[in-house]
C-alpha positions in Angstrom: -2.7 -28.7 -27.4 -0.8 -28.6 -23.6 -2.7 -28.4 -20.3 -3.9 -25.0 -19.0 -3.4 -25.8 -16.0 0.2 -25.2 -13.4 0.6 -26.7 -10.4 1.7 -24.2 -7.4 5.1 -24.9 -6.8 5.9 -24.5 -10.5 3.2 -20.9 -10.8 5.8 -19.9 -7.8 8.8 -20.4 -9.7 7.7 -18.5 -12.8 6.5 -15.6 -10.5 10.3 -15.5 -9.4 11.4 -15.1 -12.6 8.8 -12.7 -13.6 5.8 -14.3 -14.4 2.2 -11.9 -14.3 -0.2 -13.2 -11.7 -3.8 -12.3 -12.2 -6.4 -12.8 -9.3 -9.8 -13.2 -10.9 -11.4 -12.5 -7.7 -13.8 -9.4 -6.4 -12.2 -6.3 -5.4 -12.7 -7.3 -1.5 -11.5 -10.5 -1.9 -8.1 -9.3 -3.3 -8.1 -6.6 -0.6 -8.0 -8.9 2.1 -5.0 -10.6 0.6 -3.8 -12.0 -2.5 -0.2 -13.4 -3.7 2.1 -11.1 -3.0 2.9 -9.8 -6.6 -0.7 -10.6 -8.1 -2.9 -7.7 -10.2 -6.4 -8.0 -9.4 -8.6 -8.5 -12.9 -11.9 -9.2 -10.7 -14.5 -11.3 -13.5 -17.4 -9.9 -11.2 -17.6 -7.0 -9.3 -18.7 -7.5 -5.0 -22.5 -7.3 -6.0 -22.4 -9.3 -8.8 -20.9 -12.3 -7.0 -23.4 -12.1 -4.5 -26.1 -12.2 -7.1 -24.8 -15.5 -8.7 -23.9 -16.4 -5.2 -27.5 -16.3 -4.9 -29.0 -17.8 -7.7 -26.5 -21.0 -7.2 -28.7 -21.4 -3.9 -32.1 -20.8 -5.6 -31.9 -22.1 -8.8 -28.7 -24.1 -9.3 -25.4 -24.8 -10.9 -26.7 -24.3 -14.3 -28.8 -21.0 -13.9 -25.8 -19.7 -11.9 -23.5 -20.5 -15.0 -25.7 -18.9 -17.6 -25.7 -15.2 -15.2 -22.3 -15.6 -15.0 -21.9 -15.4 -18.9 -24.1 -12.9 -19.3 -22.0 -10.7 -16.5 -19.0 -11.9 -18.3 -19.3 -11.9 -21.6 -19.8 -7.8 -22.3 -16.8 -7.3 -20.5 -14.5 -9.7 -21.9 -12.4 -7.4 -24.6 -11.6 -4.7 -21.3 -10.6 -7.8 -19.4 -8.2 -9.0 -22.0 -7.0 -5.7 -22.8 -6.5 -5.1 -18.6 -4.2 -8.4 -18.3 -2.6 -7.0 -21.8 -1.7 -3.5 -20.3 -0.3 -5.1 -17.0 1.9 -8.1 -18.8 5.6 -7.5 -18.5 7.2 -10.4 -20.3 5.8 -12.4 -22.9 8.3 -15.1 -22.6 6.4 -16.3 -19.7 2.8 -17.7 -19.0 0.3 -15.6 -17.2 -0.7 -17.5 -14.2 -4.8 -16.8 -13.3 -6.3 -17.9 -9.9 -9.5 -17.3 -7.9 -10.3 -18.7 -4.5 -10.2 -22.7 -5.6 -9.4 -23.1 -8.7 -12.4 -22.9 -9.7 -14.9 -21.4 -12.9 -13.5 -17.9 -12.1 -10.3 -18.9 -13.1 -11.0 -21.2 -15.6 -12.9 -18.6 -17.8 -10.3 -16.1 -18.3 -7.4 -18.6 -19.0 -9.5 -19.9 -21.9 -10.1 -16.3 -23.1 -6.5 -15.2 -22.7 -5.3 -18.1 -24.5 -8.1 -18.0 -27.6 -6.7 -14.3 -27.4 -3.3 -15.9 -28.4 -1.6 -14.6 -24.4 -0.2 -18.3 -22.9 -1.9 -18.4 -19.9 -2.0 -21.4 -17.0 -4.7 -21.7 -14.0 -3.1 -22.2 -10.4 -4.4 -25.6 -9.8 -6.2 -25.3 -6.1 -6.4 -21.0 -6.2 -5.7 -18.9 -3.7 -7.2 -21.7 -1.2 -3.8 -23.7 -2.3 -1.6 -20.9 -1.9 -2.8 -20.0 1.7 -2.1 -23.0 2.9 1.4 -23.0 1.6 2.1 -20.4 3.3 0.7 -21.5 7.0 3.0 -24.9 6.2 6.3 -22.5 5.7 5.2 -20.5 8.6 4.7 -23.6 10.5 7.2 -25.9 9.8 9.8 -24.1 6.8 13.1 -23.5 7.3 15.1 -19.9 7.5 18.2 -18.3 7.9 19.7 -16.6 11.5 17.4 -13.4 12.9 20.0 -10.5 14.3 17.5 -8.7 16.1 18.3 -5.2 16.8 16.6 -3.8 20.3 17.2 -0.6 22.1 14.9 1.7 24.1 12.0 3.7 21.9 14.2 6.4 19.3 17.4 4.8 19.0 16.7 4.6 15.4 16.3 0.9 14.6 14.7 1.0 11.3 16.9 3.5 10.4 19.8 1.8 11.1 17.8 -1.3 8.7 17.9 0.9 5.8 21.3 2.1 6.4 22.2 -1.5 6.5 20.3 -2.3 3.8 21.5 0.1 1.3 25.0 -1.2 2.2 24.1 -4.8 0.9 23.2 -6.4 3.8 20.2 -8.7 4.1 17.5 -7.3 6.2 13.8 -8.2 7.4 11.5 -5.0 8.3 8.7 -6.4 10.1 7.2 -3.2 10.7 7.5 -1.9 7.2 5.3 -5.2 6.1 2.8 -4.8 8.9 2.4 -0.5 8.3 2.9 0.0 11.8 5.6 1.6 13.8 5.0 -0.7 16.7 4.7 1.4 19.4 1.3 3.3 20.7 1.6 6.1 17.9 2.9 3.5 15.5 -0.2 3.8 13.2 -0.1 7.6 12.8 0.5 8.9 9.1 0.4 5.6 7.7 -1.2 3.4 5.6 -4.2 1.1 7.0 -2.9 -2.4 7.8 -3.2 -5.1 6.1 -5.3 -8.1 6.8 -3.2 -10.5 8.9 -3.8 -13.2 6.1 -2.1 -10.7 4.1 0.5 -9.8 6.6 1.7 -13.9 6.6 2.1 -13.7 2.7 4.4 -10.8 3.0 5.8 -13.0 6.0 6.2 -15.7 3.6 7.3 -14.3 0.6 10.5 -12.5 3.0 11.2 -15.1 4.8 12.0 -17.5 2.3 14.3 -15.3 0.6 16.5 -15.8 3.7 18.2 -19.6 3.1 18.4 -21.6 6.1 22.2 -21.2 5.3 22.1 -17.0 5.7 20.5 -14.7 7.8 19.2 -11.2 8.0 19.1 -8.3 10.4 15.9 -7.4 11.8 14.2 -5.0 14.7 12.9 -7.0 18.1 8.8 -6.5 18.2 6.2 -8.0 20.2 3.9 -10.9 19.6 1.7 -7.8 18.2 2.7 -5.3 15.7 -0.4 -2.7 16.0 -3.1 -5.5 15.4 -1.2 -8.1 13.7 0.2 -10.9 15.5 3.6 -12.2 14.6 3.1 -16.0 13.8 5.0 -18.0 16.7 7.8 -19.6 15.1 8.5 -16.0 13.7 8.7 -14.6 17.2 10.4 -17.6 18.4 13.0 -16.8 15.8 13.2 -13.6 17.5 14.3 -14.0 21.4 17.0 -17.0 19.4 20.1 -15.4 19.3 22.1 -12.4 21.6 20.3 -9.4 21.0 22.5 -5.9 19.4 21.1 -3.6 22.1 21.6 -0.3 20.4 22.2 2.6 23.3 21.3 6.1 22.9 21.0 9.2 24.7 17.6 10.7 25.7 18.6 13.6 23.3 19.6 11.6 20.4 16.5 9.5 20.4 14.3 12.5 20.8 15.5 14.1 17.3 15.3 10.3 15.8 11.6 10.2 16.9 10.9 13.7 15.7 12.5 12.6 12.2 10.4 9.7 12.2 7.2 11.8 12.3 8.3 14.7 9.5 4.3 15.6 8.9 3.2 15.6 13.2 2.0 18.7 12.6 -0.5 17.8 10.0 -1.3 14.9 12.2 -1.9 16.5 15.3 -5.4 15.8 15.8 -4.4 12.4 15.2 -2.4 12.0 18.2 -5.4 13.1 21.1 -6.7 10.0 21.3 -3.5 8.0 21.8 -2.4 10.2 24.2 -5.5 9.9 26.5 -5.3 6.3 26.0 -2.6 6.4 28.4 -4.3 7.6 31.3 -4.9 4.2 32.8 -1.0 3.9 33.1 0.1 7.5 33.6 -2.7 9.3 35.2 -5.1 12.1 34.3 -2.9 14.9 35.1 0.4 13.4 33.1 -2.0 13.1 29.9 -3.6 16.7 30.6 0.4 18.0 30.7 0.7 16.2 27.2 -2.2 17.4 26.0 -1.0 21.4 26.6 2.3 20.3 24.6 0.5 19.2 21.9 -1.9 22.3 22.0 1.1 24.7 22.0 3.0 22.4 19.1 5.9 22.0 21.6 6.7 18.6 19.9 10.4 18.7 21.4 9.0 18.8 24.8 6.0 16.3 24.4 8.4 13.4 22.6 10.5 13.5 25.7 8.0 13.5 28.0 6.9 10.6 26.4 9.8 8.9 26.5 10.8 9.7 30.0 7.5 9.0 31.8 6.2 6.2 29.4 8.3 4.6 27.2 11.5 4.2 29.1 9.4 3.0 32.3 7.8 0.5 30.0 10.3 -1.0 28.0 13.5 -0.4 30.2 12.4 -4.0 32.0 13.0 -5.8 28.2 16.3 -5.4 28.3 17.4 -8.4 27.4 20.2 -10.8 29.6 22.1 -11.9 26.6 23.4 -8.4 24.4 25.8 -7.0 22.7 25.3 -3.1 23.8 26.1 -0.6 20.8 26.9 2.9 21.3 25.7 4.2 18.2 26.6 8.2 18.8 28.0 9.7 16.6 26.1 7.7 13.9 28.5 6.9 11.2 31.1 5.4 13.7 28.0 3.8 15.7 27.1 2.1 12.4 30.6 0.6 12.2 30.2 -0.8 15.5 26.9 -2.3 14.8 28.7 -3.9 11.9 31.2 -5.2 13.6 28.3 -6.6 16.1 27.2 -8.7 13.5 30.0 -10.0 12.3 31.0 -11.2 16.2 27.6 -13.1 16.4 27.7 -14.4 13.0 31.4 -15.7 14.1 29.3 -17.6 16.6 26.6 -20.4 17.0 23.8 -19.6 16.2 21.6 -19.4 19.6 24.5 -19.9 21.7 26.2 -16.4 21.8 
């Protein structure tokens, strides 16, 4: 019988081929972070794991294992059925992992093997994967990042979507972070991932950019909402000449209104971010903005936010090394943008 274990590099290669990864940790552990694409089939719920841990501390390993067996045994058929339902390819083994490659993942691997489902336990578990992600972000290599920049509302994210639809490699950092990168950037979006999960998603995206290749991305500050860009990723965003997108105020207002299609439904959620601008804009201006919000005058509200807050805040960030791309009208602007990308790629990385 072949060993029922697998090393991380082999597991990740099988993952890329479509192998199913099963995370047997508790729902709370899985919610914090996992290997991207993994499915949660918890051996214990959060309360049960706490019970087993308490017994381990108070009565020892043998008593904890006995309790673990008592908790899991009645659920073995349901666990196997859950894995079978999630299975996409039967020609590849299921990869099972827990935190450190211990008893939880070993148990489910053995159950699956006995049931005739090929399975391998990931040596080192999620802890080893996490170390792999940190090492890659600290030392790994990826291709050039060509960065779109511009004042708020020029439609950088929209341009990334259009480029991706035309076959360009794109790294959408704000999509990975579930945040638009501004004072109102979280409105209408799901909660942000944890920092560890964000870094795992970054690893998964960056490793797909070969060192000799490139991807188009959007300029970001060190923080995207509550999340922090790893230092080498942030540094990579500063390396190339920026593709500076130019657009009129009217155009930018319309883009922002399109970015918040359900703004009226989120009306109450706009109050706190507007009030948070008081220190920078003063109480009188904030009250004026709140009056526009209460009157549902979204057009004027967005315009005043741009003129009074965003433009003064970001005008000084215009990089000295930039290639200016007028984006209006958008179809012609997209052509100009692709010409700008080609121009940067014809030059030496980081020296343009």
